[in-house]
Jmol script that loads the backbone (N, CA, C; Angstrom):
load data "model"
ATOM      1  N   MET A   1      21.285   3.889  -5.669  1.00  0.00           N
ATOM      2  CA  MET A   1      21.007   5.063  -4.870  1.00  0.00           C
ATOM      3  C   MET A   1      22.172   6.050  -4.908  1.00  0.00           C
ATOM      4  N   PHE A   2      23.393   5.519  -4.828  1.00  0.00           N
ATOM      5  CA  PHE A   2      24.566   6.410  -4.826  1.00  0.00           C
ATOM      6  C   PHE A   2      24.615   7.251  -6.073  1.00  0.00           C
ATOM      7  N   TRP A   3      24.458   6.621  -7.247  1.00  0.00           N
ATOM      8  CA  TRP A   3      24.553   7.384  -8.492  1.00  0.00           C
ATOM      9  C   TRP A   3      23.395   8.361  -8.649  1.00  0.00           C
ATOM     10  N   ASP A   4      22.228   7.983  -8.182  1.00  0.00           N
ATOM     11  CA  ASP A   4      21.099   8.908  -8.200  1.00  0.00           C
ATOM     12  C   ASP A   4      21.413  10.123  -7.330  1.00  0.00           C
ATOM     13  N   TYR A   5      21.998   9.874  -6.169  1.00  0.00           N
ATOM     14  CA  TYR A   5      22.392  10.953  -5.263  1.00  0.00           C
ATOM     15  C   TYR A   5      23.433  11.862  -5.926  1.00  0.00           C
ATOM     16  N   ILE A   6      24.489  11.261  -6.482  1.00  0.00           N
ATOM     17  CA  ILE A   6      25.549  12.033  -7.125  1.00  0.00           C
ATOM     18  C   ILE A   6      25.003  12.869  -8.273  1.00  0.00           C
ATOM     19  N   LYS A   7      24.167  12.262  -9.086  1.00  0.00           N
ATOM     20  CA  LYS A   7      23.573  12.994 -10.210  1.00  0.00           C
ATOM     21  C   LYS A   7      22.757  14.176  -9.717  1.00  0.00           C
ATOM     22  N   TYR A   8      21.921  13.940  -8.728  1.00  0.00           N
ATOM     23  CA  TYR A   8      21.087  15.005  -8.205  1.00  0.00           C
ATOM     24  C   TYR A   8      21.937  16.142  -7.613  1.00  0.00           C
ATOM     25  N   VAL A   9      22.907  15.812  -6.820  1.00  0.00           N
ATOM     26  CA  VAL A   9      23.764  16.831  -6.182  1.00  0.00           C
ATOM     27  C   VAL A   9      24.461  17.662  -7.242  1.00  0.00           C
ATOM     28  N   HIS A  10      25.015  17.028  -8.245  1.00  0.00           N
ATOM     29  CA  HIS A  10      25.733  17.798  -9.259  1.00  0.00           C
ATOM     30  C   HIS A  10      24.808  18.639 -10.117  1.00  0.00           C
ATOM     31  N   GLU A  11      23.606  18.164 -10.381  1.00  0.00           N
ATOM     32  CA  GLU A  11      22.654  18.949 -11.149  1.00  0.00           C
ATOM     33  C   GLU A  11      22.134  20.150 -10.353  1.00  0.00           C
ATOM     34  N   GLN A  12      21.901  19.970  -9.076  1.00  0.00           N
ATOM     35  CA  GLN A  12      21.286  21.012  -8.252  1.00  0.00           C
ATOM     36  C   GLN A  12      22.296  21.914  -7.543  1.00  0.00           C
ATOM     37  N   CYS A  13      23.464  21.400  -7.217  1.00  0.00           N
ATOM     38  CA  CYS A  13      24.393  22.165  -6.382  1.00  0.00           C
ATOM     39  C   CYS A  13      25.678  22.533  -7.114  1.00  0.00           C
ATOM     40  N   GLY A  14      25.949  21.886  -8.233  1.00  0.00           N
ATOM     41  CA  GLY A  14      27.185  22.157  -8.942  1.00  0.00           C
ATOM     42  C   GLY A  14      28.383  21.864  -8.060  1.00  0.00           C
ATOM     43  N   SER A  15      29.301  22.792  -7.978  1.00  0.00           N
ATOM     44  CA  SER A  15      30.500  22.581  -7.163  1.00  0.00           C
ATOM     45  C   SER A  15      30.310  23.094  -5.744  1.00  0.00           C
ATOM     46  N   ASP A  16      29.124  23.611  -5.416  1.00  0.00           N
ATOM     47  CA  ASP A  16      28.844  24.138  -4.086  1.00  0.00           C
ATOM     48  C   ASP A  16      28.225  23.051  -3.211  1.00  0.00           C
ATOM     49  N   LEU A  17      28.951  21.968  -3.035  1.00  0.00           N
ATOM     50  CA  LEU A  17      28.457  20.850  -2.227  1.00  0.00           C
ATOM     51  C   LEU A  17      28.640  21.172  -0.749  1.00  0.00           C
ATOM     52  N   ASN A  18      27.551  21.112  -0.020  1.00  0.00           N
ATOM     53  CA  ASN A  18      27.604  21.381   1.425  1.00  0.00           C
ATOM     54  C   ASN A  18      26.563  20.493   2.112  1.00  0.00           C
ATOM     55  N   ALA A  19      26.493  20.564   3.416  1.00  0.00           N
ATOM     56  CA  ALA A  19      25.580  19.704   4.172  1.00  0.00           C
ATOM     57  C   ALA A  19      24.126  19.972   3.800  1.00  0.00           C
ATOM     58  N   GLU A  20      23.772  21.227   3.592  1.00  0.00           N
ATOM     59  CA  GLU A  20      22.386  21.554   3.233  1.00  0.00           C
ATOM     60  C   GLU A  20      21.981  20.898   1.907  1.00  0.00           C
ATOM     61  N   CYS A  21      22.858  20.999   0.911  1.00  0.00           N
ATOM     62  CA  CYS A  21      22.568  20.406  -0.379  1.00  0.00           C
ATOM     63  C   CYS A  21      22.491  18.873  -0.275  1.00  0.00           C
ATOM     64  N   SER A  22      23.413  18.301   0.472  1.00  0.00           N
ATOM     65  CA  SER A  22      23.441  16.855   0.635  1.00  0.00           C
ATOM     66  C   SER A  22      22.182  16.363   1.333  1.00  0.00           C
ATOM     67  N   GLU A  23      21.760  17.065   2.364  1.00  0.00           N
ATOM     68  CA  GLU A  23      20.544  16.671   3.072  1.00  0.00           C
ATOM     69  C   GLU A  23      19.326  16.776   2.154  1.00  0.00           C
ATOM     70  N   TYR A  24      19.266  17.811   1.351  1.00  0.00           N
ATOM     71  CA  TYR A  24      18.154  17.987   0.413  1.00  0.00           C
ATOM     72  C   TYR A  24      18.137  16.835  -0.598  1.00  0.00           C
ATOM     73  N   ALA A  25      19.302  16.457  -1.098  1.00  0.00           N
ATOM     74  CA  ALA A  25      19.398  15.343  -2.048  1.00  0.00           C
ATOM     75  C   ALA A  25      18.951  14.048  -1.400  1.00  0.00           C
ATOM     76  N   HIS A  26      19.281  13.860  -0.128  1.00  0.00           N
ATOM     77  CA  HIS A  26      18.842  12.662   0.570  1.00  0.00           C
ATOM     78  C   HIS A  26      17.311  12.557   0.578  1.00  0.00           C
ATOM     79  N   LYS A  27      16.657  13.673   0.709  1.00  0.00           N
ATOM     80  CA  LYS A  27      15.188  13.680   0.745  1.00  0.00           C
ATOM     81  C   LYS A  27      14.599  13.347  -0.625  1.00  0.00           C
ATOM     82  N   ARG A  28      15.357  13.580  -1.679  1.00  0.00           N
ATOM     83  CA  ARG A  28      14.852  13.374  -3.040  1.00  0.00           C
ATOM     84  C   ARG A  28      15.127  11.975  -3.586  1.00  0.00           C
ATOM     85  N   VAL A  29      16.111  11.298  -3.019  1.00  0.00           N
ATOM     86  CA  VAL A  29      16.467   9.958  -3.493  1.00  0.00           C
ATOM     87  C   VAL A  29      15.852   8.921  -2.565  1.00  0.00           C
ATOM     88  N   GLU A  30      14.995   8.130  -3.132  1.00  0.00           N
ATOM     89  CA  GLU A  30      14.276   7.124  -2.343  1.00  0.00           C
ATOM     90  C   GLU A  30      15.257   6.129  -1.734  1.00  0.00           C
ATOM     91  N   GLY A  31      15.081   5.875  -0.441  1.00  0.00           N
ATOM     92  CA  GLY A  31      15.883   4.881   0.249  1.00  0.00           C
ATOM     93  C   GLY A  31      17.074   5.437   1.021  1.00  0.00           C
ATOM     94  N   LEU A  32      17.414   6.702   0.791  1.00  0.00           N
ATOM     95  CA  LEU A  32      18.518   7.299   1.551  1.00  0.00           C
ATOM     96  C   LEU A  32      18.017   7.873   2.857  1.00  0.00           C
ATOM     97  N   ASP A  33      18.808   7.716   3.892  1.00  0.00           N
ATOM     98  CA  ASP A  33      18.465   8.205   5.215  1.00  0.00           C
ATOM     99  C   ASP A  33      19.582   9.129   5.689  1.00  0.00           C
ATOM    100  N   TRP A  34      19.267  10.412   5.834  1.00  0.00           N
ATOM    101  CA  TRP A  34      20.262  11.433   6.202  1.00  0.00           C
ATOM    102  C   TRP A  34      20.954  11.081   7.525  1.00  0.00           C
ATOM    103  N   LYS A  35      20.203  10.677   8.527  1.00  0.00           N
ATOM    104  CA  LYS A  35      20.781  10.347   9.836  1.00  0.00           C
ATOM    105  C   LYS A  35      21.725   9.165   9.718  1.00  0.00           C
ATOM    106  N   GLN A  36      21.330   8.143   9.009  1.00  0.00           N
ATOM    107  CA  GLN A  36      22.170   6.950   8.856  1.00  0.00           C
ATOM    108  C   GLN A  36      23.444   7.275   8.105  1.00  0.00           C
ATOM    109  N   THR A  37      23.349   8.096   7.048  1.00  0.00           N
ATOM    110  CA  THR A  37      24.523   8.511   6.308  1.00  0.00           C
ATOM    111  C   THR A  37      25.496   9.270   7.208  1.00  0.00           C
ATOM    112  N   ASN A  38      24.993  10.197   8.004  1.00  0.00           N
ATOM    113  CA  ASN A  38      25.850  10.966   8.884  1.00  0.00           C
ATOM    114  C   ASN A  38      26.535  10.090   9.917  1.00  0.00           C
ATOM    115  N   GLU A  39      25.823   9.128  10.463  1.00  0.00           N
ATOM    116  CA  GLU A  39      26.428   8.208  11.426  1.00  0.00           C
ATOM    117  C   GLU A  39      27.564   7.405  10.758  1.00  0.00           C
ATOM    118  N   CYS A  40      27.348   6.994   9.531  1.00  0.00           N
ATOM    119  CA  CYS A  40      28.376   6.269   8.793  1.00  0.00           C
ATOM    120  C   CYS A  40      29.613   7.138   8.576  1.00  0.00           C
ATOM    121  N   VAL A  41      29.390   8.373   8.141  1.00  0.00           N
ATOM    122  CA  VAL A  41      30.519   9.285   7.915  1.00  0.00           C
ATOM    123  C   VAL A  41      31.280   9.552   9.199  1.00  0.00           C
ATOM    124  N   GLU A  42      30.564   9.806  10.273  1.00  0.00           N
ATOM    125  CA  GLU A  42      31.207  10.080  11.557  1.00  0.00           C
ATOM    126  C   GLU A  42      32.065   8.904  12.014  1.00  0.00           C
ATOM    127  N   ASP A  43      31.659   7.683  11.699  1.00  0.00           N
ATOM    128  CA  ASP A  43      32.394   6.487  12.095  1.00  0.00           C
ATOM    129  C   ASP A  43      33.706   6.307  11.324  1.00  0.00           C
ATOM    130  N   THR A  44      33.909   7.057  10.236  1.00  0.00           N
ATOM    131  CA  THR A  44      35.131   6.887   9.447  1.00  0.00           C
ATOM    132  C   THR A  44      36.308   7.698  10.007  1.00  0.00           C
ATOM    133  N   TRP A  45      36.066   8.633  10.909  1.00  0.00           N
ATOM    134  CA  TRP A  45      37.145   9.447  11.471  1.00  0.00           C
ATOM    135  C   TRP A  45      37.821   8.716  12.612  1.00  0.00           C
ATOM    136  N   SER A  46      39.118   8.960  12.784  1.00  0.00           N
ATOM    137  CA  SER A  46      39.871   8.266  13.837  1.00  0.00           C
ATOM    138  C   SER A  46      39.540   8.799  15.223  1.00  0.00           C
ATOM    139  N   SER A  47      38.935   9.977  15.315  1.00  0.00           N
ATOM    140  CA  SER A  47      38.549  10.554  16.593  1.00  0.00           C
ATOM    141  C   SER A  47      37.060  10.320  16.826  1.00  0.00           C
ATOM    142  N   PRO A  48      36.690   9.906  18.039  1.00  0.00           N
ATOM    143  CA  PRO A  48      35.254   9.707  18.297  1.00  0.00           C
ATOM    144  C   PRO A  48      34.494  11.031  18.371  1.00  0.00           C
ATOM    145  N   ASN A  49      35.199  12.133  18.508  1.00  0.00           N
ATOM    146  CA  ASN A  49      34.557  13.435  18.584  1.00  0.00           C
ATOM    147  C   ASN A  49      34.527  14.053  17.192  1.00  0.00           C
ATOM    148  N   LYS A  50      33.348  14.139  16.584  1.00  0.00           N
ATOM    149  CA  LYS A  50      33.248  14.616  15.214  1.00  0.00           C
ATOM    150  C   LYS A  50      33.743  16.039  15.041  1.00  0.00           C
ATOM    151  N   GLU A  51      33.807  16.795  16.107  1.00  0.00           N
ATOM    152  CA  GLU A  51      34.286  18.168  16.028  1.00  0.00           C
ATOM    153  C   GLU A  51      35.809  18.213  15.892  1.00  0.00           C
ATOM    154  N   ASP A  52      36.509  17.108  16.150  1.00  0.00           N
ATOM    155  CA  ASP A  52      37.961  17.066  16.106  1.00  0.00           C
ATOM    156  C   ASP A  52      38.544  16.865  14.721  1.00  0.00           C
ATOM    157  N   TRP A  53      37.723  16.643  13.681  1.00  0.00           N
ATOM    158  CA  TRP A  53      38.240  16.246  12.386  1.00  0.00           C
ATOM    159  C   TRP A  53      39.197  17.239  11.761  1.00  0.00           C
ATOM    160  N   THR A  54      39.169  18.500  12.193  1.00  0.00           N
ATOM    161  CA  THR A  54      40.075  19.512  11.609  1.00  0.00           C
ATOM    162  C   THR A  54      41.426  19.542  12.302  1.00  0.00           C
ATOM    163  N   LYS A  55      41.590  18.822  13.378  1.00  0.00           N
ATOM    164  CA  LYS A  55      42.836  18.858  14.124  1.00  0.00           C
ATOM    165  C   LYS A  55      43.897  17.966  13.487  1.00  0.00           C
ATOM    166  N   LYS A  56      45.134  18.372  13.653  1.00  0.00           N
ATOM    167  CA  LYS A  56      46.274  17.627  13.111  1.00  0.00           C
ATOM    168  C   LYS A  56      46.303  16.209  13.693  1.00  0.00           C
ATOM    169  N   GLY A  57      46.570  15.253  12.838  1.00  0.00           N
ATOM    170  CA  GLY A  57      46.687  13.869  13.276  1.00  0.00           C
ATOM    171  C   GLY A  57      45.400  13.061  13.193  1.00  0.00           C
ATOM    172  N   ILE A  58      44.282  13.722  12.967  1.00  0.00           N
ATOM    173  CA  ILE A  58      43.014  12.996  12.821  1.00  0.00           C
ATOM    174  C   ILE A  58      42.951  12.462  11.391  1.00  0.00           C
ATOM    175  N   THR A  59      42.617  11.212  11.266  1.00  0.00           N
ATOM    176  CA  THR A  59      42.605  10.582   9.937  1.00  0.00           C
ATOM    177  C   THR A  59      41.209  10.071   9.622  1.00  0.00           C
ATOM    178  N   ASN A  60      41.036   9.742   8.348  1.00  0.00           N
ATOM    179  CA  ASN A  60      39.784   9.160   7.862  1.00  0.00           C
ATOM    180  C   ASN A  60      40.162   7.993   6.981  1.00  0.00           C
ATOM    181  N   ASP A  61      39.787   6.795   7.397  1.00  0.00           N
ATOM    182  CA  ASP A  61      40.155   5.587   6.666  1.00  0.00           C
ATOM    183  C   ASP A  61      39.712   5.610   5.210  1.00  0.00           C
ATOM    184  N   TYR A  62      38.512   6.071   4.922  1.00  0.00           N
ATOM    185  CA  TYR A  62      37.996   6.101   3.564  1.00  0.00           C
ATOM    186  C   TYR A  62      38.780   7.078   2.692  1.00  0.00           C
ATOM    187  N   ILE A  63      39.037   8.269   3.202  1.00  0.00           N
ATOM    188  CA  ILE A  63      39.788   9.259   2.452  1.00  0.00           C
ATOM    189  C   ILE A  63      41.212   8.780   2.222  1.00  0.00           C
ATOM    190  N   ASP A  64      41.851   8.255   3.251  1.00  0.00           N
ATOM    191  CA  ASP A  64      43.221   7.762   3.120  1.00  0.00           C
ATOM    192  C   ASP A  64      43.322   6.656   2.078  1.00  0.00           C
ATOM    193  N   ARG A  65      42.346   5.759   2.065  1.00  0.00           N
ATOM    194  CA  ARG A  65      42.322   4.666   1.074  1.00  0.00           C
ATOM    195  C   ARG A  65      42.166   5.224  -0.332  1.00  0.00           C
ATOM    196  N   ASP A  66      41.297   6.231  -0.501  1.00  0.00           N
ATOM    197  CA  ASP A  66      41.123   6.855  -1.825  1.00  0.00           C
ATOM    198  C   ASP A  66      42.388   7.545  -2.299  1.00  0.00           C
ATOM    199  N   VAL A  67      43.080   8.237  -1.411  1.00  0.00           N
ATOM    200  CA  VAL A  67      44.315   8.921  -1.774  1.00  0.00           C
ATOM    201  C   VAL A  67      45.362   7.917  -2.274  1.00  0.00           C
ATOM    202  N   LEU A  68      45.482   6.788  -1.594  1.00  0.00           N
ATOM    203  CA  LEU A  68      46.426   5.746  -2.039  1.00  0.00           C
ATOM    204  C   LEU A  68      46.006   5.182  -3.395  1.00  0.00           C
ATOM    205  N   TYR A  69      44.733   4.968  -3.578  1.00  0.00           N
ATOM    206  CA  TYR A  69      44.198   4.464  -4.854  1.00  0.00           C
ATOM    207  C   TYR A  69      44.501   5.442  -5.973  1.00  0.00           C
ATOM    208  N   TRP A  70      44.226   6.731  -5.735  1.00  0.00           N
ATOM    209  CA  TRP A  70      44.473   7.759  -6.757  1.00  0.00           C
ATOM    210  C   TRP A  70      45.948   7.808  -7.110  1.00  0.00           C
ATOM    211  N   ALA A  71      46.811   7.713  -6.094  1.00  0.00           N
ATOM    212  CA  ALA A  71      48.253   7.752  -6.353  1.00  0.00           C
ATOM    213  C   ALA A  71      48.683   6.557  -7.191  1.00  0.00           C
ATOM    214  N   ARG A  72      48.098   5.407  -6.910  1.00  0.00           N
ATOM    215  CA  ARG A  72      48.487   4.192  -7.630  1.00  0.00           C
ATOM    216  C   ARG A  72      48.021   4.208  -9.082  1.00  0.00           C
ATOM    217  N   TYR A  73      46.789   4.633  -9.316  1.00  0.00           N
ATOM    218  CA  TYR A  73      46.195   4.556 -10.647  1.00  0.00           C
ATOM    219  C   TYR A  73      46.049   5.886 -11.376  1.00  0.00           C
ATOM    220  N   GLY A  74      46.286   6.999 -10.684  1.00  0.00           N
ATOM    221  CA  GLY A  74      46.155   8.294 -11.324  1.00  0.00           C
ATOM    222  C   GLY A  74      44.720   8.653 -11.663  1.00  0.00           C
ATOM    223  N   SER A  75      43.749   8.044 -11.000  1.00  0.00           N
ATOM    224  CA  SER A  75      42.342   8.259 -11.349  1.00  0.00           C
ATOM    225  C   SER A  75      41.791   9.576 -10.833  1.00  0.00           C
ATOM    226  N   ASN A  76      42.581  10.336 -10.094  1.00  0.00           N
ATOM    227  CA  ASN A  76      42.103  11.644  -9.639  1.00  0.00           C
ATOM    228  C   ASN A  76      42.322  12.729 -10.684  1.00  0.00           C
ATOM    229  N   LEU A  77      43.079  12.425 -11.713  1.00  0.00           N
ATOM    230  CA  LEU A  77      43.452  13.439 -12.685  1.00  0.00           C
ATOM    231  C   LEU A  77      42.379  13.687 -13.757  1.00  0.00           C
ATOM    232  N   PHE A  78      41.724  12.677 -14.205  1.00  0.00           N
ATOM    233  CA  PHE A  78      40.747  12.757 -15.270  1.00  0.00           C
ATOM    234  C   PHE A  78      39.603  11.811 -14.974  1.00  0.00           C
ATOM    235  N   PRO A  79      38.468  11.984 -15.617  1.00  0.00           N
ATOM    236  CA  PRO A  79      37.429  10.934 -15.478  1.00  0.00           C
ATOM    237  C   PRO A  79      38.037   9.609 -15.916  1.00  0.00           C
ATOM    238  N   SER A  80      37.965   8.620 -15.074  1.00  0.00           N
ATOM    239  CA  SER A  80      38.609   7.353 -15.406  1.00  0.00           C
ATOM    240  C   SER A  80      37.948   6.216 -14.650  1.00  0.00           C
ATOM    241  N   VAL A  81      38.304   5.023 -15.092  1.00  0.00           N
ATOM    242  CA  VAL A  81      37.840   3.803 -14.433  1.00  0.00           C
ATOM    243  C   VAL A  81      39.028   2.840 -14.442  1.00  0.00           C
ATOM    244  N   VAL A  82      39.133   2.037 -13.394  1.00  0.00           N
ATOM    245  CA  VAL A  82      40.197   1.045 -13.324  1.00  0.00           C
ATOM    246  C   VAL A  82      39.600  -0.327 -13.517  1.00  0.00           C
ATOM    247  N   ILE A  83      40.106  -1.054 -14.534  1.00  0.00           N
ATOM    248  CA  ILE A  83      39.654  -2.397 -14.849  1.00  0.00           C
ATOM    249  C   ILE A  83      40.879  -3.292 -14.884  1.00  0.00           C
ATOM    250  N   ASN A  84      40.868  -4.351 -14.075  1.00  0.00           N
ATOM    251  CA  ASN A  84      41.998  -5.277 -14.011  1.00  0.00           C
ATOM    252  C   ASN A  84      43.319  -4.546 -13.807  1.00  0.00           C
ATOM    253  N   ASN A  85      43.320  -3.614 -12.876  1.00  0.00           N
ATOM    254  CA  ASN A  85      44.526  -2.851 -12.513  1.00  0.00           C
ATOM    255  C   ASN A  85      45.057  -1.970 -13.628  1.00  0.00           C
ATOM    256  N   GLN A  86      44.223  -1.651 -14.614  1.00  0.00           N
ATOM    257  CA  GLN A  86      44.612  -0.751 -15.702  1.00  0.00           C
ATOM    258  C   GLN A  86      43.655   0.459 -15.667  1.00  0.00           C
ATOM    259  N   THR A  87      44.233   1.664 -15.727  1.00  0.00           N
ATOM    260  CA  THR A  87      43.441   2.877 -15.700  1.00  0.00           C
ATOM    261  C   THR A  87      43.072   3.283 -17.129  1.00  0.00           C
ATOM    262  N   TYR A  88      41.785   3.495 -17.339  1.00  0.00           N
ATOM    263  CA  TYR A  88      41.271   3.958 -18.632  1.00  0.00           C
ATOM    264  C   TYR A  88      40.669   5.340 -18.421  1.00  0.00           C
ATOM    265  N   ARG A  89      41.123   6.293 -19.246  1.00  0.00           N
ATOM    266  CA  ARG A  89      40.643   7.656 -19.107  1.00  0.00           C
ATOM    267  C   ARG A  89      39.810   8.071 -20.291  1.00  0.00           C
ATOM    268  N   GLY A  90      38.878   8.954 -20.037  1.00  0.00           N
ATOM    269  CA  GLY A  90      38.076   9.450 -21.147  1.00  0.00           C
ATOM    270  C   GLY A  90      36.903  10.253 -20.673  1.00  0.00           C
TER     271      GLY A  90
END
end "model"
wireframe off; spacefill off
backbone 0.3
color backbone group
């Protein structure tokens, strides 16, 4: 479902990813639930108030983990995959 969603979003929205496009993609990919996805995303912020995410000091566990991963493997620079702690680019 994730890859179907990603493919659809990139085909239909390009780099203009926003909530409207994401919600539309959810309706097109069987098995995705927009409400459930939003609840999951909201639960990743350190503040229980979803409106606070722009304030200094508010963190997101998933984003922070990705930033550390990217720093370790350099996978944010190019299309890449990490296999057995080795980064392969291409």
